[in-house]
mmCIF file as Biopython writes it, N, C-alpha, C and O atoms, coordinates in Angstrom:
data_model
#
loop_
_atom_site.group_PDB
_atom_site.id
_atom_site.type_symbol
_atom_site.label_atom_id
_atom_site.label_alt_id
_atom_site.label_comp_id
_atom_site.label_asym_id
_atom_site.label_entity_id
_atom_site.label_seq_id
_atom_site.pdbx_PDB_ins_code
_atom_site.Cartn_x
_atom_site.Cartn_y
_atom_site.Cartn_z
_atom_site.occupancy
_atom_site.B_iso_or_equiv
_atom_site.auth_seq_id
_atom_site.auth_asym_id
_atom_site.pdbx_PDB_model_num
ATOM 1   N N  . MET A ? 1  ? 160.444 -66.167 102.908 1.0 0.0 1  A 1 
ATOM 2   C CA . MET A ? 1  ? 161.119 -66.139 100.994 1.0 0.0 1  A 1 
ATOM 3   C C  . MET A ? 1  ? 159.949 -66.574 100.046 1.0 0.0 1  A 1 
ATOM 4   O O  . MET A ? 1  ? 159.429 -67.690 100.082 1.0 0.0 1  A 1 
ATOM 5   N N  . THR A ? 2  ? 159.522 -65.349 99.015  1.0 0.0 2  A 1 
ATOM 6   C CA . THR A ? 2  ? 158.427 -66.235 97.936  1.0 0.0 2  A 1 
ATOM 7   C C  . THR A ? 2  ? 158.777 -66.487 97.073  1.0 0.0 2  A 1 
ATOM 8   O O  . THR A ? 2  ? 159.895 -66.339 96.578  1.0 0.0 2  A 1 
ATOM 9   N N  . THR A ? 3  ? 157.524 -67.100 96.563  1.0 0.0 3  A 1 
ATOM 10  C CA . THR A ? 3  ? 157.623 -68.812 96.034  1.0 0.0 3  A 1 
ATOM 11  C C  . THR A ? 3  ? 158.382 -68.326 94.730  1.0 0.0 3  A 1 
ATOM 12  O O  . THR A ? 3  ? 159.286 -69.161 94.692  1.0 0.0 3  A 1 
ATOM 13  N N  . LYS A ? 4  ? 158.566 -67.551 93.709  1.0 0.0 4  A 1 
ATOM 14  C CA . LYS A ? 4  ? 159.438 -66.394 92.905  1.0 0.0 4  A 1 
ATOM 15  C C  . LYS A ? 4  ? 160.866 -67.066 93.653  1.0 0.0 4  A 1 
ATOM 16  O O  . LYS A ? 4  ? 161.543 -67.913 93.069  1.0 0.0 4  A 1 
ATOM 17  N N  . GLU A ? 5  ? 161.114 -66.685 94.665  1.0 0.0 5  A 1 
ATOM 18  C CA . GLU A ? 5  ? 162.337 -66.701 95.349  1.0 0.0 5  A 1 
ATOM 19  C C  . GLU A ? 5  ? 163.180 -68.274 95.294  1.0 0.0 5  A 1 
ATOM 20  O O  . GLU A ? 5  ? 164.205 -68.767 94.823  1.0 0.0 5  A 1 
ATOM 21  N N  . SER A ? 6  ? 162.071 -68.628 96.058  1.0 0.0 6  A 1 
ATOM 22  C CA . SER A ? 6  ? 161.694 -70.279 95.962  1.0 0.0 6  A 1 
ATOM 23  C C  . SER A ? 6  ? 162.051 -71.328 94.726  1.0 0.0 6  A 1 
ATOM 24  O O  . SER A ? 6  ? 162.943 -72.160 94.894  1.0 0.0 6  A 1 
ATOM 25  N N  . VAL A ? 7  ? 161.419 -71.263 93.651  1.0 0.0 7  A 1 
ATOM 26  C CA . VAL A ? 7  ? 161.612 -71.160 92.383  1.0 0.0 7  A 1 
ATOM 27  C C  . VAL A ? 7  ? 162.927 -71.239 91.985  1.0 0.0 7  A 1 
ATOM 28  O O  . VAL A ? 7  ? 163.626 -72.194 91.646  1.0 0.0 7  A 1 
ATOM 29  N N  . VAL A ? 8  ? 163.125 -70.117 92.084  1.0 0.0 8  A 1 
ATOM 30  C CA . VAL A ? 8  ? 164.633 -69.656 91.270  1.0 0.0 8  A 1 
ATOM 31  C C  . VAL A ? 8  ? 165.401 -70.572 91.589  1.0 0.0 8  A 1 
ATOM 32  O O  . VAL A ? 8  ? 165.891 -71.377 90.797  1.0 0.0 8  A 1 
ATOM 33  N N  . GLU A ? 9  ? 165.633 -70.530 93.123  1.0 0.0 9  A 1 
ATOM 34  C CA . GLU A ? 9  ? 166.362 -71.456 94.139  1.0 0.0 9  A 1 
ATOM 35  C C  . GLU A ? 9  ? 166.608 -72.971 93.722  1.0 0.0 9  A 1 
ATOM 36  O O  . GLU A ? 9  ? 167.643 -73.631 93.631  1.0 0.0 9  A 1 
ATOM 37  N N  . LEU A ? 10 ? 165.598 -73.201 93.557  1.0 0.0 10 A 1 
ATOM 38  C CA . LEU A ? 10 ? 165.287 -74.914 93.000  1.0 0.0 10 A 1 
ATOM 39  C C  . LEU A ? 10 ? 165.784 -74.800 91.609  1.0 0.0 10 A 1 
ATOM 40  O O  . LEU A ? 10 ? 166.697 -75.530 91.221  1.0 0.0 10 A 1 
ATOM 41  N N  . ILE A ? 11 ? 165.087 -73.695 90.646  1.0 0.0 11 A 1 
ATOM 42  C CA . ILE A ? 11 ? 166.092 -74.166 89.482  1.0 0.0 11 A 1 
ATOM 43  C C  . ILE A ? 11 ? 167.169 -73.868 89.086  1.0 0.0 11 A 1 
ATOM 44  O O  . ILE A ? 11 ? 167.563 -74.347 88.023  1.0 0.0 11 A 1 
ATOM 45  N N  . GLU A ? 12 ? 168.005 -72.942 89.862  1.0 0.0 12 A 1 
ATOM 46  C CA . GLU A ? 12 ? 169.986 -73.295 89.679  1.0 0.0 12 A 1 
ATOM 47  C C  . GLU A ? 12 ? 170.094 -74.529 90.368  1.0 0.0 12 A 1 
ATOM 48  O O  . GLU A ? 12 ? 171.032 -75.016 89.737  1.0 0.0 12 A 1 
ATOM 49  N N  . ARG A ? 13 ? 169.753 -75.486 91.332  1.0 0.0 13 A 1 
ATOM 50  C CA . ARG A ? 13 ? 170.093 -76.476 91.615  1.0 0.0 13 A 1 
ATOM 51  C C  . ARG A ? 13 ? 170.091 -77.469 90.266  1.0 0.0 13 A 1 
ATOM 52  O O  . ARG A ? 13 ? 170.828 -78.443 90.421  1.0 0.0 13 A 1 
ATOM 53  N N  . LEU A ? 14 ? 169.465 -77.418 89.080  1.0 0.0 14 A 1 
ATOM 54  C CA . LEU A ? 14 ? 168.780 -78.445 88.428  1.0 0.0 14 A 1 
ATOM 55  C C  . LEU A ? 14 ? 169.629 -78.166 86.895  1.0 0.0 14 A 1 
ATOM 56  O O  . LEU A ? 14 ? 169.702 -77.163 86.184  1.0 0.0 14 A 1 
ATOM 57  N N  . PRO A ? 15 ? 170.289 -79.723 86.755  1.0 0.0 15 A 1 
ATOM 58  C CA . PRO A ? 15 ? 171.131 -79.581 85.347  1.0 0.0 15 A 1 
ATOM 59  C C  . PRO A ? 15 ? 170.296 -79.341 83.968  1.0 0.0 15 A 1 
ATOM 60  O O  . PRO A ? 15 ? 169.066 -79.325 83.902  1.0 0.0 15 A 1 
ATOM 61  N N  . GLU A ? 16 ? 170.913 -79.216 83.220  1.0 0.0 16 A 1 
ATOM 62  C CA . GLU A ? 16 ? 170.667 -78.166 82.269  1.0 0.0 16 A 1 
ATOM 63  C C  . GLU A ? 16 ? 169.516 -79.423 81.348  1.0 0.0 16 A 1 
ATOM 64  O O  . GLU A ? 16 ? 168.699 -79.082 80.492  1.0 0.0 16 A 1 
ATOM 65  N N  . GLU A ? 17 ? 169.682 -80.430 81.675  1.0 0.0 17 A 1 
ATOM 66  C CA . GLU A ? 17 ? 168.325 -80.872 80.493  1.0 0.0 17 A 1 
ATOM 67  C C  . GLU A ? 17 ? 167.292 -80.978 80.795  1.0 0.0 17 A 1 
ATOM 68  O O  . GLU A ? 17 ? 166.318 -81.193 80.074  1.0 0.0 17 A 1 
ATOM 69  N N  . LEU A ? 18 ? 167.368 -80.766 82.549  1.0 0.0 18 A 1 
ATOM 70  C CA . LEU A ? 18 ? 165.939 -80.253 83.708  1.0 0.0 18 A 1 
ATOM 71  C C  . LEU A ? 18 ? 165.388 -79.451 83.041  1.0 0.0 18 A 1 
ATOM 72  O O  . LEU A ? 18 ? 164.333 -79.647 82.439  1.0 0.0 18 A 1 
ATOM 73  N N  . LEU A ? 19 ? 166.270 -78.050 83.061  1.0 0.0 19 A 1 
ATOM 74  C CA . LEU A ? 19 ? 166.141 -77.099 83.029  1.0 0.0 19 A 1 
ATOM 75  C C  . LEU A ? 19 ? 165.026 -76.525 81.399  1.0 0.0 19 A 1 
ATOM 76  O O  . LEU A ? 19 ? 163.979 -75.898 81.234  1.0 0.0 19 A 1 
ATOM 77  N N  . GLN A ? 20 ? 165.797 -77.038 80.735  1.0 0.0 20 A 1 
ATOM 78  C CA . GLN A ? 20 ? 164.578 -77.204 79.174  1.0 0.0 20 A 1 
ATOM 79  C C  . GLN A ? 20 ? 163.075 -77.523 79.466  1.0 0.0 20 A 1 
ATOM 80  O O  . GLN A ? 20 ? 162.044 -77.052 78.987  1.0 0.0 20 A 1 
ATOM 81  N N  . GLU A ? 21 ? 163.315 -78.546 80.474  1.0 0.0 21 A 1 
ATOM 82  C CA . GLU A ? 21 ? 161.638 -78.944 80.874  1.0 0.0 21 A 1 
ATOM 83  C C  . GLU A ? 21 ? 161.008 -78.215 81.531  1.0 0.0 21 A 1 
ATOM 84  O O  . GLU A ? 21 ? 159.787 -78.184 81.375  1.0 0.0 21 A 1 
ATOM 85  N N  . VAL A ? 22 ? 161.554 -77.507 82.346  1.0 0.0 22 A 1 
ATOM 86  C CA . VAL A ? 22 ? 161.144 -76.173 83.123  1.0 0.0 22 A 1 
ATOM 87  C C  . VAL A ? 22 ? 161.080 -75.142 82.177  1.0 0.0 22 A 1 
ATOM 88  O O  . VAL A ? 22 ? 160.687 -74.151 82.792  1.0 0.0 22 A 1 
ATOM 89  N N  . ARG A ? 23 ? 161.247 -74.886 81.096  1.0 0.0 23 A 1 
ATOM 90  C CA . ARG A ? 23 ? 161.477 -73.495 80.581  1.0 0.0 23 A 1 
ATOM 91  C C  . ARG A ? 23 ? 160.255 -73.911 79.416  1.0 0.0 23 A 1 
ATOM 92  O O  . ARG A ? 23 ? 159.774 -72.834 79.065  1.0 0.0 23 A 1 
ATOM 93  N N  . HIS A ? 24 ? 159.540 -75.076 78.656  1.0 0.0 24 A 1 
ATOM 94  C CA . HIS A ? 24 ? 158.974 -75.551 78.144  1.0 0.0 24 A 1 
ATOM 95  C C  . HIS A ? 24 ? 158.092 -75.573 79.106  1.0 0.0 24 A 1 
ATOM 96  O O  . HIS A ? 24 ? 157.272 -74.786 78.634  1.0 0.0 24 A 1 
ATOM 97  N N  . TYR A ? 25 ? 157.626 -75.928 80.197  1.0 0.0 25 A 1 
ATOM 98  C CA . TYR A ? 25 ? 156.465 -75.945 80.830  1.0 0.0 25 A 1 
ATOM 99  C C  . TYR A ? 25 ? 155.830 -74.312 81.536  1.0 0.0 25 A 1 
ATOM 100 O O  . TYR A ? 25 ? 154.735 -73.863 81.873  1.0 0.0 25 A 1 
ATOM 101 N N  . ALA A ? 26 ? 157.305 -73.812 81.491  1.0 0.0 26 A 1 
ATOM 102 C CA . ALA A ? 26 ? 156.661 -72.181 81.964  1.0 0.0 26 A 1 
ATOM 103 C C  . ALA A ? 26 ? 156.110 -71.656 81.048  1.0 0.0 26 A 1 
ATOM 104 O O  . ALA A ? 26 ? 155.161 -70.903 81.269  1.0 0.0 26 A 1 
ATOM 105 N N  . GLU A ? 27 ? 156.628 -71.950 79.548  1.0 0.0 27 A 1 
ATOM 106 C CA . GLU A ? 27 ? 156.198 -71.182 78.597  1.0 0.0 27 A 1 
ATOM 107 C C  . GLU A ? 27 ? 154.727 -72.102 77.837  1.0 0.0 27 A 1 
ATOM 108 O O  . GLU A ? 27 ? 154.372 -71.470 76.842  1.0 0.0 27 A 1 
ATOM 109 N N  . TYR A ? 28 ? 153.946 -73.218 78.029  1.0 0.0 28 A 1 
ATOM 110 C CA . TYR A ? 28 ? 153.312 -73.466 78.468  1.0 0.0 28 A 1 
ATOM 111 C C  . TYR A ? 28 ? 152.027 -72.867 79.337  1.0 0.0 28 A 1 
ATOM 112 O O  . TYR A ? 28 ? 150.944 -72.760 78.762  1.0 0.0 28 A 1 
ATOM 113 N N  . LEU A ? 29 ? 152.147 -72.522 80.578  1.0 0.0 29 A 1 
ATOM 114 C CA . LEU A ? 29 ? 151.700 -72.134 81.630  1.0 0.0 29 A 1 
ATOM 115 C C  . LEU A ? 29 ? 151.485 -70.859 81.210  1.0 0.0 29 A 1 
ATOM 116 O O  . LEU A ? 29 ? 150.460 -70.362 81.674  1.0 0.0 29 A 1 
ATOM 117 N N  . HIS A ? 30 ? 152.288 -69.990 80.289  1.0 0.0 30 A 1 
ATOM 118 C CA . HIS A ? 30 ? 152.262 -68.312 80.031  1.0 0.0 30 A 1 
ATOM 119 C C  . HIS A ? 30 ? 151.240 -68.607 78.850  1.0 0.0 30 A 1 
ATOM 120 O O  . HIS A ? 30 ? 150.323 -67.806 78.668  1.0 0.0 30 A 1 
ATOM 121 N N  . THR A ? 31 ? 151.361 -69.667 78.086  1.0 0.0 31 A 1 
ATOM 122 C CA . THR A ? 31 ? 150.542 -69.408 76.981  1.0 0.0 31 A 1 
ATOM 123 C C  . THR A ? 31 ? 149.089 -69.748 77.749  1.0 0.0 31 A 1 
ATOM 124 O O  . THR A ? 31 ? 148.369 -68.750 77.720  1.0 0.0 31 A 1 
ATOM 125 N N  . ARG A ? 32 ? 148.675 -70.507 78.200  1.0 0.0 32 A 1 
ATOM 126 C CA . ARG A ? 32 ? 147.729 -71.008 78.606  1.0 0.0 32 A 1 
ATOM 127 C C  . ARG A ? 32 ? 146.721 -69.575 79.359  1.0 0.0 32 A 1 
ATOM 128 O O  . ARG A ? 32 ? 145.583 -69.113 79.279  1.0 0.0 32 A 1 
ATOM 129 N N  . SER A ? 33 ? 147.931 -69.327 80.036  1.0 0.0 33 A 1 
ATOM 130 C CA . SER A ? 33 ? 147.005 -68.383 80.912  1.0 0.0 33 A 1 
ATOM 131 C C  . SER A ? 33 ? 146.474 -66.741 79.981  1.0 0.0 33 A 1 
ATOM 132 O O  . SER A ? 33 ? 145.686 -65.900 80.416  1.0 0.0 33 A 1 
ATOM 133 N N  . GLN A ? 34 ? 147.232 -66.710 78.607  1.0 0.0 34 A 1 
ATOM 134 C CA . GLN A ? 34 ? 147.228 -65.502 77.704  1.0 0.0 34 A 1 
ATOM 135 C C  . GLN A ? 34 ? 145.776 -65.835 76.557  1.0 0.0 34 A 1 
ATOM 136 O O  . GLN A ? 34 ? 145.202 -65.155 75.706  1.0 0.0 34 A 1 
ATOM 137 N N  . HIS A ? 35 ? 145.558 -67.590 77.224  1.0 0.0 35 A 1 
ATOM 138 C CA . HIS A ? 35 ? 144.722 -67.753 75.888  1.0 0.0 35 A 1 
ATOM 139 C C  . HIS A ? 35 ? 143.388 -67.639 76.828  1.0 0.0 35 A 1 
ATOM 140 O O  . HIS A ? 35 ? 142.258 -67.678 76.340  1.0 0.0 35 A 1 
ATOM 141 N N  . GLU A ? 36 ? 143.695 -67.462 78.531  1.0 0.0 36 A 1 
ATOM 142 C CA . GLU A ? 36 ? 142.234 -67.191 79.211  1.0 0.0 36 A 1 
ATOM 143 C C  . GLU A ? 36 ? 141.728 -65.930 79.216  1.0 0.0 36 A 1 
ATOM 144 O O  . GLU A ? 36 ? 140.566 -65.530 79.146  1.0 0.0 36 A 1 
ATOM 145 N N  . GLU A ? 37 ? 143.025 -65.219 79.330  1.0 0.0 37 A 1 
ATOM 146 C CA . GLU A ? 37 ? 142.696 -63.972 79.166  1.0 0.0 37 A 1 
ATOM 147 C C  . GLU A ? 37 ? 141.944 -63.385 78.239  1.0 0.0 37 A 1 
ATOM 148 O O  . GLU A ? 37 ? 140.934 -62.719 78.468  1.0 0.0 37 A 1 
ATOM 149 N N  . TRP A ? 38 ? 142.486 -63.651 77.030  1.0 0.0 38 A 1 
ATOM 150 C CA . TRP A ? 38 ? 141.558 -63.507 75.857  1.0 0.0 38 A 1 
ATOM 151 C C  . TRP A ? 38 ? 140.464 -64.072 75.673  1.0 0.0 38 A 1 
ATOM 152 O O  . TRP A ? 38 ? 139.821 -63.708 74.688  1.0 0.0 38 A 1 
ATOM 153 N N  . SER A ? 39 ? 139.822 -65.283 76.676  1.0 0.0 39 A 1 
ATOM 154 C CA . SER A ? 39 ? 138.601 -65.808 76.689  1.0 0.0 39 A 1 
ATOM 155 C C  . SER A ? 39 ? 137.710 -64.860 77.612  1.0 0.0 39 A 1 
ATOM 156 O O  . SER A ? 39 ? 136.529 -64.554 77.450  1.0 0.0 39 A 1 
ATOM 157 N N  . ARG A ? 40 ? 138.420 -64.551 78.428  1.0 0.0 40 A 1 
ATOM 158 C CA . ARG A ? 40 ? 137.196 -63.602 79.631  1.0 0.0 40 A 1 
ATOM 159 C C  . ARG A ? 40 ? 137.090 -62.472 78.895  1.0 0.0 40 A 1 
ATOM 160 O O  . ARG A ? 40 ? 135.999 -61.902 78.895  1.0 0.0 40 A 1 
ATOM 161 N N  . VAL A ? 41 ? 138.219 -61.909 78.106  1.0 0.0 41 A 1 
ATOM 162 C CA . VAL A ? 41 ? 138.460 -60.119 77.354  1.0 0.0 41 A 1 
ATOM 163 C C  . VAL A ? 41 ? 136.829 -60.796 76.379  1.0 0.0 41 A 1 
ATOM 164 O O  . VAL A ? 41 ? 135.719 -60.368 76.696  1.0 0.0 41 A 1 
ATOM 165 N N  . SER A ? 42 ? 137.010 -61.868 75.220  1.0 0.0 42 A 1 
ATOM 166 C CA . SER A ? 42 ? 136.040 -62.108 74.338  1.0 0.0 42 A 1 
ATOM 167 C C  . SER A ? 42 ? 134.596 -62.507 74.950  1.0 0.0 42 A 1 
ATOM 168 O O  . SER A ? 42 ? 133.619 -62.643 74.214  1.0 0.0 42 A 1 
ATOM 169 N N  . LEU A ? 43 ? 134.571 -62.579 75.525  1.0 0.0 43 A 1 
ATOM 170 C CA . LEU A ? 43 ? 132.881 -62.967 76.719  1.0 0.0 43 A 1 
ATOM 171 C C  . LEU A ? 43 ? 132.570 -61.837 77.267  1.0 0.0 43 A 1 
ATOM 172 O O  . LEU A ? 43 ? 131.370 -61.606 77.124  1.0 0.0 43 A 1 
ATOM 173 N N  . ALA A ? 44 ? 133.347 -60.719 78.050  1.0 0.0 44 A 1 
ATOM 174 C CA . ALA A ? 44 ? 133.074 -59.258 78.328  1.0 0.0 44 A 1 
ATOM 175 C C  . ALA A ? 44 ? 132.546 -58.912 76.913  1.0 0.0 44 A 1 
ATOM 176 O O  . ALA A ? 44 ? 131.379 -58.715 76.574  1.0 0.0 44 A 1 
ATOM 177 N N  . HIS A ? 45 ? 133.381 -58.892 76.360  1.0 0.0 45 A 1 
ATOM 178 C CA . HIS A ? 45 ? 132.734 -57.829 74.981  1.0 0.0 45 A 1 
ATOM 179 C C  . HIS A ? 45 ? 131.847 -58.530 74.685  1.0 0.0 45 A 1 
ATOM 180 O O  . HIS A ? 45 ? 131.043 -57.603 74.588  1.0 0.0 45 A 1 
ATOM 181 N N  . LEU A ? 46 ? 130.918 -59.895 74.305  1.0 0.0 46 A 1 
ATOM 182 C CA . LEU A ? 46 ? 130.269 -60.280 73.992  1.0 0.0 46 A 1 
ATOM 183 C C  . LEU A ? 46 ? 128.738 -59.654 74.554  1.0 0.0 46 A 1 
ATOM 184 O O  . LEU A ? 46 ? 127.636 -59.315 74.124  1.0 0.0 46 A 1 
ATOM 185 N N  . ALA A ? 47 ? 129.646 -59.782 76.034  1.0 0.0 47 A 1 
ATOM 186 C CA . ALA A ? 47 ? 127.988 -59.817 76.704  1.0 0.0 47 A 1 
ATOM 187 C C  . ALA A ? 47 ? 127.575 -58.185 76.941  1.0 0.0 47 A 1 
ATOM 188 O O  . ALA A ? 47 ? 126.520 -57.707 77.357  1.0 0.0 47 A 1 
ATOM 189 N N  . ALA A ? 48 ? 128.889 -57.494 76.487  1.0 0.0 48 A 1 
ATOM 190 C CA . ALA A ? 48 ? 128.320 -56.239 76.654  1.0 0.0 48 A 1 
ATOM 191 C C  . ALA A ? 48 ? 127.816 -55.742 75.298  1.0 0.0 48 A 1 
ATOM 192 O O  . ALA A ? 48 ? 127.328 -54.641 75.041  1.0 0.0 48 A 1 
ATOM 193 N N  . ARG A ? 49 ? 128.015 -56.685 74.558  1.0 0.0 49 A 1 
ATOM 194 C CA . ARG A ? 49 ? 127.062 -56.184 73.227  1.0 0.0 49 A 1 
ATOM 195 C C  . ARG A ? 49 ? 126.190 -56.186 73.011  1.0 0.0 49 A 1 
ATOM 196 O O  . ARG A ? 49 ? 125.650 -55.429 72.205  1.0 0.0 49 A 1 
ATOM 197 N N  . TYR A ? 50 ? 125.440 -57.452 73.944  1.0 0.0 50 A 1 
ATOM 198 C CA . TYR A ? 50 ? 123.992 -58.184 74.103  1.0 0.0 50 A 1 
ATOM 199 C C  . TYR A ? 50 ? 123.642 -58.292 74.775  1.0 0.0 50 A 1 
ATOM 200 O O  . TYR A ? 50 ? 123.929 -59.261 75.478  1.0 0.0 50 A 1 
ATOM 201 N N  . SER A ? 51 ? 122.549 -57.220 75.194  1.0 0.0 51 A 1 
ATOM 202 C CA . SER A ? 51 ? 121.933 -57.122 76.946  1.0 0.0 51 A 1 
ATOM 203 C C  . SER A ? 51 ? 120.972 -57.460 76.855  1.0 0.0 51 A 1 
ATOM 204 O O  . SER A ? 51 ? 120.694 -57.378 75.658  1.0 0.0 51 A 1 
ATOM 205 N N  . ALA A ? 52 ? 120.070 -57.883 77.454  1.0 0.0 52 A 1 
ATOM 206 C CA . ALA A ? 52 ? 118.656 -58.547 78.208  1.0 0.0 52 A 1 
ATOM 207 C C  . ALA A ? 52 ? 117.699 -57.738 77.046  1.0 0.0 52 A 1 
ATOM 208 O O  . ALA A ? 52 ? 116.691 -58.355 76.703  1.0 0.0 52 A 1 
ATOM 209 N N  . ASP A ? 53 ? 117.862 -56.821 76.611  1.0 0.0 53 A 1 
ATOM 210 C CA . ASP A ? 53 ? 116.476 -56.266 75.877  1.0 0.0 53 A 1 
ATOM 211 C C  . ASP A ? 53 ? 116.599 -56.951 74.429  1.0 0.0 53 A 1 
ATOM 212 O O  . ASP A ? 53 ? 115.691 -56.929 73.598  1.0 0.0 53 A 1 
ATOM 213 N N  . GLU A ? 54 ? 117.897 -57.586 74.235  1.0 0.0 54 A 1 
ATOM 214 C CA . GLU A ? 54 ? 117.817 -58.265 72.820  1.0 0.0 54 A 1 
ATOM 215 C C  . GLU A ? 54 ? 117.089 -59.338 72.310  1.0 0.0 54 A 1 
ATOM 216 O O  . GLU A ? 54 ? 117.050 -60.376 72.971  1.0 0.0 54 A 1 
ATOM 217 N N  . VAL A ? 55 ? 116.528 -59.263 71.284  1.0 0.0 55 A 1 
ATOM 218 C CA . VAL A ? 55 ? 114.916 -59.825 70.447  1.0 0.0 55 A 1 
ATOM 219 C C  . VAL A ? 55 ? 115.314 -61.084 70.778  1.0 0.0 55 A 1 
ATOM 220 O O  . VAL A ? 55 ? 116.507 -61.240 71.038  1.0 0.0 55 A 1 
ATOM 221 N N  . GLU A ? 56 ? 114.659 -61.909 70.819  1.0 0.0 56 A 1 
ATOM 222 C CA . GLU A ? 56 ? 114.759 -63.166 71.121  1.0 0.0 56 A 1 
ATOM 223 C C  . GLU A ? 56 ? 114.038 -63.967 69.533  1.0 0.0 56 A 1 
ATOM 224 O O  . GLU A ? 56 ? 113.073 -63.338 69.098  1.0 0.0 56 A 1 
ATOM 225 N N  . TYR A ? 57 ? 114.319 -64.866 68.950  1.0 0.0 57 A 1 
ATOM 226 C CA . TYR A ? 57 ? 113.977 -65.503 68.074  1.0 0.0 57 A 1 
ATOM 227 C C  . TYR A ? 57 ? 113.531 -66.844 67.936  1.0 0.0 57 A 1 
ATOM 228 O O  . TYR A ? 57 ? 114.294 -67.780 68.173  1.0 0.0 57 A 1 
ATOM 229 N N  . THR A ? 58 ? 112.233 -67.029 67.534  1.0 0.0 58 A 1 
ATOM 230 C CA . THR A ? 58 ? 111.508 -68.958 67.976  1.0 0.0 58 A 1 
ATOM 231 C C  . THR A ? 58 ? 112.109 -69.421 66.409  1.0 0.0 58 A 1 
ATOM 232 O O  . THR A ? 58 ? 112.650 -68.659 65.608  1.0 0.0 58 A 1 
ATOM 233 N N  . LYS A ? 59 ? 111.822 -71.041 66.207  1.0 0.0 59 A 1 
ATOM 234 C CA . LYS A ? 59 ? 112.227 -71.676 64.998  1.0 0.0 59 A 1 
ATOM 235 C C  . LYS A ? 59 ? 111.344 -71.260 63.953  1.0 0.0 59 A 1 
ATOM 236 O O  . LYS A ? 59 ? 111.540 -71.233 62.738  1.0 0.0 59 A 1 
ATOM 237 N N  . ASP A ? 60 ? 109.946 -70.817 64.889  1.0 0.0 60 A 1 
ATOM 238 C CA . ASP A ? 60 ? 109.318 -69.577 63.830  1.0 0.0 60 A 1 
ATOM 239 C C  . ASP A ? 60 ? 109.663 -68.989 62.493  1.0 0.0 60 A 1 
ATOM 240 O O  . ASP A ? 60 ? 109.614 -69.260 61.293  1.0 0.0 60 A 1 
ATOM 241 N N  . ASP A ? 61 ? 110.095 -67.900 63.448  1.0 0.0 61 A 1 
ATOM 242 C CA . ASP A ? 61 ? 110.714 -67.130 63.081  1.0 0.0 61 A 1 
ATOM 243 C C  . ASP A ? 61 ? 111.790 -67.343 62.340  1.0 0.0 61 A 1 
ATOM 244 O O  . ASP A ? 61 ? 111.955 -66.469 61.488  1.0 0.0 61 A 1 
ATOM 245 N N  . VAL A ? 62 ? 112.526 -68.126 62.353  1.0 0.0 62 A 1 
ATOM 246 C CA . VAL A ? 62 ? 113.705 -68.743 61.444  1.0 0.0 62 A 1 
ATOM 247 C C  . VAL A ? 62 ? 113.411 -68.673 60.149  1.0 0.0 62 A 1 
ATOM 248 O O  . VAL A ? 62 ? 113.825 -67.931 59.258  1.0 0.0 62 A 1 
ATOM 249 N N  . LYS A ? 63 ? 112.235 -70.005 60.172  1.0 0.0 63 A 1 
ATOM 250 C CA . LYS A ? 63 ? 111.370 -70.537 59.048  1.0 0.0 63 A 1 
ATOM 251 C C  . LYS A ? 63 ? 111.033 -69.710 58.179  1.0 0.0 63 A 1 
ATOM 252 O O  . LYS A ? 63 ? 110.827 -70.087 57.025  1.0 0.0 63 A 1 
ATOM 253 N N  . ARG A ? 64 ? 110.929 -68.635 58.484  1.0 0.0 64 A 1 
ATOM 254 C CA . ARG A ? 64 ? 110.464 -67.897 57.465  1.0 0.0 64 A 1 
ATOM 255 C C  . ARG A ? 64 ? 111.497 -67.095 56.471  1.0 0.0 64 A 1 
ATOM 256 O O  . ARG A ? 64 ? 111.059 -66.420 55.539  1.0 0.0 64 A 1 
#
């Protein structure tokens, strides 16, 4: 039995009140995974834009 099948089997036995909690938690997990994916994409994009050849500035450079 797959994890999904096992979860579906458990869900089918829950009362409605608990199903609402399961739905809320599943929505939270989905949203969290989307945010994590966007963070990875953002970091990858940022890393691609700036290479090791990027000029480094010192505090003295910034003061000018």
